[in-house]
N, C-alpha and C positions, 0 to 999 in steps of 0.2 A: 593796331595798338601794340606798342612794344612793351615787353615785360622787362622790368629791372630786377635782376637777382642781386640779393645781398650776399655777402660772404658766408652767411649762415646756411644758405640753401644751395651752395654750389656742389656739394658731394661729401664724400668721406675724407677725413683728414688722414694724413700719413700715420699718425699715431693710432687711429682707429683701425686702419688696415694692418698695421704691425701687430696689434693685439689679436685680431682675428687669425693672422698667420701663426702667431705663437700658440693660440688655442688649438688650431688644427694640427700643428706639430706635436703638441702634447698628447692629443687624442690618438694620433698615428703611432707615437712612441709606445703608448699603452696597448693599442690594438694589435700591432704587427707581431709582437712575440706570442701573443695568444693564438693567432692564426697560423704561425709557422709550425707549431707542433701538431696541428691538425692533420697534415699530410703524413707525417711520420706515424701518428697513431692509426691512421687509416691503413697504411702499408703493413703495420704490425697485425692489424685485424685480418687483413687479406692473407698474410702469411700464415696465421693460425688456421684460417679456413682452408687454405691450400694443404697444410700439414694434415688436417683432419680428412680431407679428400684423399690424400695419398695413403694415409693409414687404411682407410676403407678399401682402396684399390689393392693395396698390398695384401690385406687379409683375404679379399676375394680371390686374388691370384693364388694364394696359398691353399685355399679351399679347393680350387680347381686343379692345382698341380702338385699338391702335398709338399712344396718347398717354397721358400721366399724367393722372389726374383733376384737375379744376380745384380741387376742395375735398373735404374728408373726407365731407361729407354725400352726395356722389355715390356713394361706396362703400357707404353705408348704404342709400340709396334703391334701388340696383341689386342689393342682396343680397350684396355681397362681404364684409361685416363687420357685426357688431351695434353698436348705438349705444354701449353701455357701454365698449367697447374704445377709443372715441375720447375718453373722459374721463379726466383725470389723476387717479390715485388720491389719496384724501384731499381732493378738491376737487369742485366742480361745473363746473369749467372744462374745455373741450376742449383737445386739443393744438393748437398752432399749426401751420400747414402752408403749404408753398409748392412750386411745381413749374415747371419749364421743359421744353423739348424733350428735354433730356439727362439730367435728374436730378430728384430731389424732396428735400424737407427736412421732417421732422416734429420739432417742438421741444416739450419738456416744460419749461414755465416755472417749475414748482415745484422740481424736482430737477435742473435744468440739464443734462438729457440731450437728445441729439438723434439722429436716425437719417436716413441717406441710403441710396442703393442699395449703398453700400460697407459699411455696418454701423451699429452703435450706439456712440456715444461718450458720455463722461461729463462733458465740459466744453465748453459751447457756445462759449466764447471761442476755442477752437482751430479752429472751423469756418472754412475758407478758401474755401468755394464762394461763388458769386454769387447764390444764392437767398435772398430775404428771406421768412421765414415770417410769416403774418398770422393774426390771430384768426379762429376758425371759429365759425359758427352751426350748431349741430346740433339 
């Protein structure tokens, strides 16, 4: 027996397909900007964690040697920290670092974060200390 299909049962009309495509486009336009910031937020969180780990390693180094290390590579070569902790997340660049007899400064050039013995701050322009961070070779 052969089935006869009427025009009403043949499938979706072009108008219905266009409406679905427009709805999907609107949903994508709303969702994509929300997800694009997630990676950046994650990198900032990783950078803050790295800065905290570096702070701890630098303070341990000072306790053992009575001075702050001259460069971050010293922490790596003497086993205080792993190399990957010294790299800014999302880049291949190491953190900038500087130290004197009284304090140290670690600077994240990508996310504008910095750390001293006092803590981690989010805006390098607020740094009032006298230490100038320099690029590191790791």
